[in-house]
C-alpha positions as CSV (number, residue, x, y, z in Angstrom):
1,M,0.0,0.0,0.0
2,A,1.3,3.4,-1.0
3,D,2.1,6.0,1.8
4,I,1.7,9.7,1.7
5,S,5.1,10.2,0.0
6,S,3.6,8.5,-3.1
7,L,1.4,11.5,-3.6
8,G,4.3,13.8,-4.5
9,D,4.5,17.5,-3.7
10,L,1.3,18.4,-1.9
11,R,1.7,22.1,-1.5
12,G,-1.4,23.9,-2.5
13,K,-3.3,20.6,-3.1
14,R,-6.5,19.8,-1.3
15,V,-6.1,16.5,0.5
16,L,-9.2,14.7,1.9
17,V,-8.2,12.7,5.0
18,R,-10.6,10.1,6.3
19,S,-9.9,10.1,10.0
20,D,-11.5,8.2,12.9
21,L,-12.8,10.8,15.3
22,N,-15.6,8.7,16.7
23,V,-15.0,9.6,20.3
24,P,-17.3,9.1,23.3
25,L,-19.3,12.2,24.4
26,D,-21.1,13.2,27.5
27,G,-23.4,15.8,26.0
28,T,-20.8,18.0,24.3
29,T,-17.9,16.9,26.5
30,I,-15.4,14.5,25.0
31,T,-14.7,11.8,27.7
32,D,-11.8,10.1,25.8
33,D,-9.9,12.0,23.1
34,G,-7.5,9.1,22.2
35,R,-8.7,8.8,18.6
36,I,-8.4,12.5,18.1
37,R,-4.8,12.4,19.4
38,A,-4.1,9.4,17.2
39,S,-5.2,11.4,14.1
40,V,-3.0,14.4,14.8
41,P,0.4,13.2,13.4
42,T,-1.0,12.6,9.8
43,I,-2.9,15.8,9.8
44,T,0.1,17.7,11.0
45,K,2.4,16.1,8.4
46,L,0.1,17.1,5.6
47,S,-0.4,20.6,6.9
48,E,3.3,21.1,7.3
49,A,3.8,19.9,3.7
50,G,1.6,22.8,2.6
51,A,-1.5,20.7,1.8
52,R,-5.0,22.1,2.3
53,V,-6.3,19.4,4.7
54,V,-9.9,18.5,4.5
55,V,-10.7,16.1,7.3
56,C,-13.8,13.9,7.2
57,A,-15.1,11.5,9.9
58,H,-18.2,10.1,11.5
59,L,-19.5,10.2,15.1
60,G,-22.0,7.7,16.5
61,R,-24.7,6.1,14.5
62,P,-27.1,8.7,13.0
63,K,-29.6,7.4,10.5
64,G,-28.5,9.3,7.4
65,A,-29.7,12.7,8.6
66,P,-28.4,15.4,10.8
67,E,-28.8,14.9,14.6
68,A,-27.4,17.6,16.9
69,K,-26.0,15.1,19.4
70,Y,-23.8,13.6,16.8
71,S,-22.3,16.8,15.5
72,L,-18.5,16.9,15.2
73,R,-18.3,20.5,16.3
74,P,-16.9,19.6,19.8
75,V,-14.3,17.4,18.0
76,A,-13.2,20.4,15.8
77,T,-12.6,22.4,19.0
78,R,-10.5,19.6,20.5
79,L,-8.6,18.9,17.3
80,A,-7.7,22.6,17.1
81,E,-6.3,22.5,20.6
82,L,-4.2,19.4,19.8
83,L,-2.9,20.8,16.5
84,D,-2.3,24.2,18.1
85,R,-3.8,25.8,15.0
86,P,-7.3,26.9,13.9
87,V,-9.6,24.2,12.5
88,A,-12.5,25.6,10.4
89,F,-15.7,23.6,10.8
90,A,-18.2,23.1,8.0
91,D,-21.8,22.8,9.1
92,D,-22.4,20.2,6.4
93,T,-20.4,17.5,4.6
94,V,-20.6,18.2,0.9
95,G,-23.0,21.2,0.9
96,P,-22.6,25.0,0.6
97,S,-20.8,25.3,4.0
98,A,-18.3,22.6,3.1
99,R,-17.6,24.1,-0.3
100,A,-17.2,27.6,1.1
101,A,-14.8,26.4,3.8
102,V,-12.7,24.5,1.3
103,D,-12.6,27.4,-1.2
104,A,-11.4,29.7,1.5
105,M,-8.4,27.5,2.5
106,A,-4.8,28.6,2.2
107,D,-1.9,26.3,2.1
108,G,-1.5,24.4,5.5
109,D,-5.1,25.1,6.6
110,V,-7.3,22.4,8.2
111,V,-11.1,22.1,7.7
112,L,-13.3,19.5,9.4
113,L,-16.5,18.5,7.6
114,E,-19.6,17.7,9.5
115,N,-20.5,14.0,10.3
116,L,-20.3,11.8,7.2
117,R,-23.2,9.7,8.4
118,F,-25.6,12.6,8.2
119,N,-25.6,11.6,4.6
120,P,-27.4,8.3,3.6
121,G,-24.9,7.7,0.8
122,E,-22.0,7.2,3.3
123,T,-23.2,3.8,4.6
124,A,-25.4,2.6,1.8
125,K,-24.9,-1.1,0.9
126,A,-25.3,-0.8,-2.8
127,D,-22.3,0.7,-4.8
128,E,-24.7,2.8,-6.9
129,D,-26.3,4.3,-3.8
130,R,-22.9,5.4,-2.5
131,A,-21.7,6.8,-5.8
132,A,-23.2,10.3,-5.8
133,F,-22.0,11.0,-2.3
134,A,-18.5,9.6,-3.1
135,D,-18.4,11.9,-6.2
136,D,-19.3,14.9,-4.1
137,L,-16.7,14.1,-1.5
138,A,-14.0,13.5,-4.1
139,S,-14.9,16.9,-5.8
140,L,-13.6,18.6,-2.7
141,A,-10.1,17.3,-3.1
142,D,-7.1,16.5,-5.3
143,A,-5.9,13.5,-3.3
144,F,-7.1,11.1,-0.6
145,V,-5.4,9.8,2.5
146,S,-7.0,6.9,4.4
147,D,-6.1,7.3,8.1
148,G,-9.2,6.0,9.9
149,F,-8.2,2.4,10.8
150,G,-11.3,2.0,12.9
151,V,-13.4,2.0,9.7
152,V,-11.3,0.2,7.1
153,H,-13.4,-3.0,7.6
154,R,-16.4,-1.0,6.2
155,K,-17.2,-0.7,2.5
156,Q,-18.4,2.9,2.8
157,A,-18.2,5.9,0.6
158,S,-15.5,7.8,2.5
159,V,-13.4,4.6,3.1
160,Y,-13.7,2.7,-0.1
161,D,-15.4,4.6,-3.0
162,V,-13.4,7.9,-2.7
163,A,-10.2,5.9,-3.1
164,T,-11.3,4.8,-6.5
165,R,-11.8,8.4,-7.6
166,L,-8.7,10.2,-6.3
167,P,-4.9,9.4,-6.1
168,S,-4.9,7.6,-2.7
169,A,-2.5,6.6,0.0
170,M,-2.6,5.4,3.6
171,G,-1.8,7.7,6.5
172,G,0.7,7.0,9.2
173,L,-2.0,5.7,11.7
174,V,-3.2,3.1,9.2
175,H,0.4,2.2,8.4
176,D,1.3,1.6,12.1
177,E,-1.9,-0.4,12.7
178,V,-1.3,-2.7,9.8
179,E,2.4,-3.2,10.7
180,V,1.5,-4.2,14.3
181,L,-1.3,-6.6,13.1
182,Q,1.1,-8.2,10.7
183,R,3.4,-8.9,13.6
184,L,0.5,-10.6,15.4
185,T,-0.5,-12.8,12.4
186,E,2.5,-13.6,10.2
187,D,5.2,-14.7,12.6
188,P,4.4,-13.7,16.2
189,E,7.2,-14.1,18.8
190,R,6.2,-16.8,21.2
191,P,4.6,-17.5,23.6
192,Y,1.7,-15.7,21.9
193,V,-1.2,-15.0,24.3
194,V,-4.6,-13.6,23.3
195,V,-6.9,-12.2,25.9
196,L,-10.6,-11.9,24.9
197,G,-13.4,-10.3,26.9
198,G,-16.3,-8.1,26.3
199,A,-20.0,-8.8,26.3
200,K,-20.9,-11.3,23.5
201,V,-19.1,-14.5,22.6
202,A,-20.8,-14.5,19.2
203,D,-18.7,-11.4,18.3
204,K,-15.5,-13.3,18.9
205,L,-16.3,-16.8,17.5
206,A,-14.6,-16.2,14.2
207,V,-11.4,-14.7,15.8
208,I,-11.3,-17.6,18.3
209,D,-11.6,-20.0,15.4
210,N,-8.7,-18.4,13.5
211,L,-6.5,-18.0,16.6
212,M,-6.8,-21.7,17.5
213,G,-4.1,-22.3,14.9
214,T,-2.0,-19.3,15.8
215,A,-2.1,-18.4,19.5
216,D,-0.5,-20.5,22.2
217,R,-2.9,-19.4,24.9
218,L,-6.3,-17.9,25.1
219,L,-7.5,-16.1,28.3
220,I,-11.3,-15.7,28.3
221,G,-13.1,-13.0,30.4
222,G,-15.9,-10.6,30.3
223,G,-19.5,-11.5,29.6
224,M,-18.5,-14.1,27.0
225,L,-16.9,-16.3,29.7
226,F,-20.3,-17.4,31.0
227,T,-21.1,-19.2,27.7
228,F,-17.9,-21.1,28.1
229,L,-18.8,-22.0,31.7
230,A,-22.2,-23.1,30.5
231,A,-20.4,-25.2,27.8
232,Q,-18.6,-27.0,30.7
233,G,-21.9,-27.7,32.3
234,H,-21.7,-25.1,35.1
235,E,-24.5,-23.0,36.6
236,I,-24.2,-19.4,35.5
237,G,-27.2,-17.9,37.3
238,T,-28.5,-14.8,35.5
239,S,-25.2,-13.9,33.9
240,L,-24.9,-12.8,30.3
241,F,-25.3,-15.9,28.1
242,D,-25.5,-16.8,24.4
243,A,-27.3,-20.1,24.1
244,D,-26.7,-20.2,20.3
245,S,-22.9,-20.3,20.9
246,V,-22.7,-23.1,23.5
247,E,-22.0,-25.8,21.0
248,A,-19.3,-23.7,19.4
249,C,-17.6,-23.1,22.7
250,K,-17.7,-26.9,23.5
251,G,-16.0,-27.4,20.1
252,Y,-13.3,-24.9,20.9
253,L,-12.6,-26.4,24.3
254,A,-12.2,-29.9,22.7
255,R,-10.1,-28.5,19.8
256,A,-7.8,-26.7,22.3
257,Q,-7.2,-29.9,24.2
258,E,-6.4,-31.8,21.0
259,S,-4.1,-29.1,19.5
260,G,-2.2,-28.1,22.6
261,V,-3.7,-24.5,22.7
262,E,-4.4,-23.5,26.3
263,I,-7.8,-22.0,27.0
264,V,-7.8,-20.4,30.4
265,L,-11.1,-19.7,32.1
266,P,-11.7,-17.9,35.5
267,V,-11.6,-19.9,38.7
268,D,-13.6,-17.4,40.7
269,I,-16.2,-14.7,39.8
270,V,-17.5,-11.5,41.4
271,V,-21.3,-11.8,41.4
272,G,-24.2,-9.5,42.3
273,Q,-27.9,-9.6,42.2
274,E,-28.3,-7.0,39.4
275,F,-26.3,-5.0,36.9
276,S,-25.7,-2.0,39.3
277,A,-22.8,-0.4,41.1
278,D,-24.9,-0.5,44.3
279,T,-25.7,-4.2,44.2
280,A,-24.3,-6.4,47.0
281,T,-21.4,-8.4,45.8
282,E,-19.6,-11.6,46.7
283,V,-16.8,-13.7,45.3
284,V,-17.7,-17.3,44.4
285,D,-16.0,-20.2,42.7
286,A,-16.5,-20.2,38.9
287,D,-18.4,-23.5,39.2
288,A,-20.6,-22.3,42.1
289,I,-22.4,-19.2,40.8
290,P,-25.8,-18.9,42.6
291,A,-28.8,-19.4,40.5
292,D,-30.2,-15.9,41.4
293,A,-26.9,-14.0,40.8
294,M,-25.1,-12.6,37.8
295,G,-21.3,-12.6,37.2
296,L,-20.0,-9.1,36.7
297,D,-16.2,-9.5,36.9
298,I,-13.5,-12.1,37.2
299,G,-12.5,-12.7,40.8
300,P,-9.1,-12.0,42.5
301,R,-7.8,-15.5,42.1
302,S,-8.6,-15.4,38.4
303,A,-6.8,-12.0,38.1
304,E,-3.7,-13.6,39.6
305,L,-4.0,-16.6,37.4
306,Y,-4.3,-14.5,34.3
307,A,-1.4,-12.3,35.3
308,S,0.7,-15.5,35.8
309,R,-0.2,-16.7,32.3
310,L,1.2,-13.5,30.9
311,T,4.6,-13.5,32.6
312,D,6.4,-15.5,29.9
313,A,4.5,-14.0,27.0
314,R,6.4,-12.4,24.1
315,T,3.4,-11.3,22.2
316,V,0.0,-10.3,23.7
317,F,-3.2,-9.2,22.0
318,W,-6.1,-8.0,24.3
319,N,-9.6,-7.2,23.1
320,G,-12.5,-6.8,25.6
321,P,-12.6,-5.9,29.3
322,M,-12.7,-8.6,32.0
323,G,-15.9,-7.2,33.6
324,A,-18.2,-4.2,33.9
325,F,-15.2,-1.9,34.4
326,E,-17.4,1.2,34.1
327,M,-18.6,0.4,37.6
328,E,-16.0,0.6,40.3
329,P,-17.0,-2.7,42.1
330,F,-16.4,-4.6,38.9
331,A,-13.2,-2.9,37.5
332,A,-10.6,-4.9,39.5
333,G,-10.3,-7.7,37.0
334,T,-9.7,-5.4,34.0
335,K,-7.3,-3.2,36.0
336,A,-5.3,-6.3,37.1
337,L,-5.1,-7.5,33.5
338,A,-4.0,-4.1,32.3
339,Q,-1.3,-4.0,35.0
340,A,-0.1,-7.4,33.9
341,L,0.2,-6.1,30.3
342,V,2.2,-3.1,31.5
343,E,4.6,-5.5,33.2
344,A,4.8,-7.7,30.1
345,T,5.6,-4.6,28.1
346,E,8.4,-3.6,30.5
347,G,9.7,-7.2,30.1
348,G,10.1,-6.7,26.4
349,A,6.9,-8.2,25.1
350,L,4.8,-6.7,22.2
351,T,1.5,-5.9,23.9
352,V,-1.4,-4.7,21.8
353,V,-4.6,-3.3,23.2
354,G,-7.2,-3.9,20.6
355,G,-9.2,-0.7,20.6
356,G,-12.8,-0.1,21.5
357,D,-13.8,-0.8,25.2
358,S,-10.3,-2.1,26.0
359,A,-8.7,1.2,25.0
360,A,-11.3,3.1,26.9
361,A,-10.8,0.9,30.0
362,V,-7.1,1.4,30.3
363,R,-7.4,5.1,30.1
364,Q,-10.4,5.3,32.5
365,L,-8.5,3.1,34.9
366,G,-5.5,5.5,35.0
367,F,-3.0,3.9,32.6
368,R,-1.1,5.9,30.0
369,D,-1.0,4.9,26.3
370,E,2.8,4.7,26.3
371,Q,2.7,1.9,29.0
372,F,1.6,-0.5,26.3
373,G,3.3,-1.5,23.0
374,H,0.3,-0.3,20.9
375,I,-3.2,0.8,21.5
376,S,-5.3,0.2,18.4
377,T,-7.9,2.8,17.4
378,G,-10.1,0.1,15.7
379,G,-11.5,-2.7,17.8
380,G,-13.7,-4.2,15.1
381,A,-11.2,-3.7,12.4
382,S,-8.5,-5.4,14.5
383,L,-10.7,-8.4,15.2
384,E,-11.6,-8.8,11.5
385,Y,-7.9,-8.6,10.5
386,L,-7.1,-11.3,13.1
387,E,-10.0,-13.4,11.7
388,G,-8.3,-13.3,8.3
389,K,-11.0,-11.3,6.7
390,T,-10.4,-9.0,3.7
391,L,-10.8,-5.3,4.8
392,P,-12.2,-3.2,1.9
393,G,-10.5,0.0,3.1
394,L,-7.1,-1.7,2.9
395,T,-7.6,-3.7,-0.3
396,I,-8.7,-0.7,-2.3
397,L,-5.4,1.0,-1.4
398,S,-3.5,-2.0,-2.8
399,D,-5.4,-2.2,-6.1
C-alpha cells in the first residue's frame, strides 16, 4: 500500500483525509480523546507539507440525517487544541458550507467536515447508492489519505469509494496499525497470548476459530466467559449468556485440548444480584455461581491466574474488558489485567490493546497509552484482521 510520499508534492493541493474521530461524548464533552490524538500526526504532516487538509469522519450512528447530538463540532474544537492551530468547521459534509470552507483555504489550513453519516450515501450497501455521495466528497479534493483504521473494515463511501476516484495513500496511523497486526499474524514471537473479553461471545467466535491455529494461549473473560462456563456444564445464574454459541464453545474447548492450545477460564467470579454499582457483591468459585446471581467481573484469584499466564509472553493481544469496568466494584479484574500487560511490556513483550472498550478501559483506569506496546484505534477492524477477513478500506489502497 502506498504511503503519503507517493502523492508527491502536496503544497497547494486539497487532501481529503478520512480520520477516525468517533469519540465518546457526555453531552458536548469528550470523555476520551484518544482517537483525536491518534489522528494528529498525519494531519500535522500534511499541513506542514503545505497541503490544504480537508478532514472527514463520523460520530455515533445517526440514520443518514443530521442529529445535533452527533455533531462533530466539539471534535473540531479539541482537534484545534491538539494541533495548536485553527480548524475551520463546515456545518455540512458536501453542501454549501463545506464548499465555502474548502474554497477559503490557504496552504496548510485544516477544515473538518460535519459528520459523514448525516448523509445516507455514506453507509449505503449498494455501490450505486454510495456513488453520488462519493463523487461529491471527491470533488472537494485533489488526493485522498486513508487514516481511519477503525473504519477500514467497512465498504463505505469515504473509506472505499473515494479511493477509486482520487490518487490515494494510507496515512501514518493506518500504516502503524497494519504493521502491528502483521506482527501478530505472520510470525508472532512466542509464547503468543490472546486475551478476549467483552459482552458477546458471538462477536468473537470467528477470531477464536482463526486463533486456534496461531495463539499458544487464550484467556477468556468478560460477559463471554459465561457461555464457556455453560459449555462446561456449570451453573451461571442470571449472567450474560449466548445459548446459540454453547456448542461452538464446546467445540473450541475440545479442539484446544487436542491441539495443545491452552484456553484459560476464570476460577472465581465477582457476582451481584443485578447490573448495578450498588448491588451487594460476593466472590464465588466459577463453578458455584448462585442461580439468582449474575457474574460481573473475574475474581481476585482469576486475576492472579491470568497475570501469571502473561509473565512469559512475548506477544499479547487483548480485546475486551474482563468485567463491567465502568462500575468501580467490577473494575478490578480489568485493572489487574492491564497492569499485567504493562509489566509484560516492561519485560520486552509486544503488547497490543485492541481498541474499543479495551482502550477506553485502560485510560479510564488511569493507565497511559505509552505503557503498552500499541493501543489500536479500531477494535472491530483489529478483530476482523485477526479473523483473516479482507478489509475493503485496505484492499482498495492496494489495487
